[in-house]
C-alpha positions in Angstrom: -11.0 18.5 -17.8 -8.8 17.6 -14.8 -5.1 17.1 -15.3 -3.4 14.0 -13.9 -0.8 15.1 -11.4 2.8 14.5 -12.6 3.6 12.2 -9.8 0.8 9.6 -10.4 2.4 7.8 -13.4 5.7 7.7 -11.5 3.9 6.2 -8.4 2.3 3.6 -10.7 5.7 2.7 -12.1 7.3 2.5 -8.6 4.4 0.3 -7.4 5.3 -2.2 -10.2 8.9 -2.0 -9.3 8.1 -2.8 -5.6 6.0 -5.8 -6.7 9.0 -7.1 -8.7 11.6 -6.4 -6.0 12.8 -8.2 -2.9 12.9 -6.6 0.6 15.9 -4.3 0.9 16.2 -3.7 -2.8 17.0 -0.1 -3.7 14.5 1.7 -5.9 15.4 4.4 -8.5 17.0 7.7 -7.3 15.5 11.1 -7.8 17.9 11.7 -10.7 17.0 8.4 -12.4 13.3 9.1 -12.1 13.5 12.7 -13.3 15.4 11.4 -16.4 13.0 8.5 -17.0 9.9 10.6 -16.8 11.3 13.9 -18.0 10.3 15.9 -15.0 12.3 18.5 -13.3 11.1 18.6 -9.8 12.5 16.9 -6.8 9.2 17.4 -5.0 7.4 15.5 -7.9 9.5 12.5 -7.1 9.0 12.8 -3.4 5.2 13.0 -4.0 5.5 9.9 -6.1 7.1 8.0 -3.3 4.8 9.3 -0.6 1.8 7.0 -1.1 4.1 4.0 -1.1 5.7 5.1 2.1 2.3 5.7 3.7 1.2 2.2 2.6 4.3 0.7 4.3 5.7 -0.6 1.0 8.8 1.6 0.8 11.1 3.2 3.4 13.3 6.2 2.9 17.0 5.7 3.6 19.0 8.7 4.9 22.3 7.7 3.6 22.5 7.5 0.7 19.3 9.3 -0.1 17.5 6.4 -1.6 14.3 4.4 -1.1 14.1 0.7 -0.4 11.4 -2.0 -0.5 10.1 -2.9 2.9 10.0 -6.5 4.1 6.3 -7.4 3.4 6.8 -10.8 5.0 6.1 -9.5 8.5 2.8 -10.6 10.1 0.3 -12.9 8.6 -0.1 -13.3 4.8 -2.9 -11.1 3.5 -5.0 -14.1 2.6 -4.7 -15.5 6.1 -5.5 -12.1 7.6 -8.5 -11.7 5.3 -9.8 -15.2 6.1 -9.5 -14.6 9.8 -11.5 -11.3 9.6 -14.1 -12.9 7.3 -14.6 -15.7 9.9 -15.0 -13.1 12.7 -17.6 -11.2 10.6 -19.5 -14.4 9.9 -19.5 -15.2 13.6 -20.8 -11.8 14.5 -23.5 -11.9 11.8 -24.6 -15.3 13.1 -24.9 -13.9 16.7 -26.8 -10.9 15.4 -29.2 -13.1 13.5 -29.8 -15.1 16.7 -30.5 -12.0 18.7 -33.0 -10.8 16.0 -34.8 -14.2 16.1 -35.1 -14.1 19.9 -36.4 -10.5 19.8 -39.0 -11.5 17.2 -40.1 -14.4 19.4 -40.4 -12.0 22.3 -42.7 -9.6 20.5 
């Protein structure tokens, strides 16, 4: 049976914190998280933050060594972006269907 990596529950906790936080809010330090989750490794905490950094939800601050929530308000809202892409796909499918119909008529 596969063991869950130590950082995964911490990542899940941090993801909830990000969703509850405002842009620029500081997230827990390494010391705070090691105490909360009873883990001893700095790397475990860094591994927990890594997916959130990769997803653009969190940024690492150099001084002090902290992590902060990124401003998610940049660019279109996810629903708007999704709707625009959905409209593009529907338009392409409509054009593709028209091409298929014209090819069938030609055969």
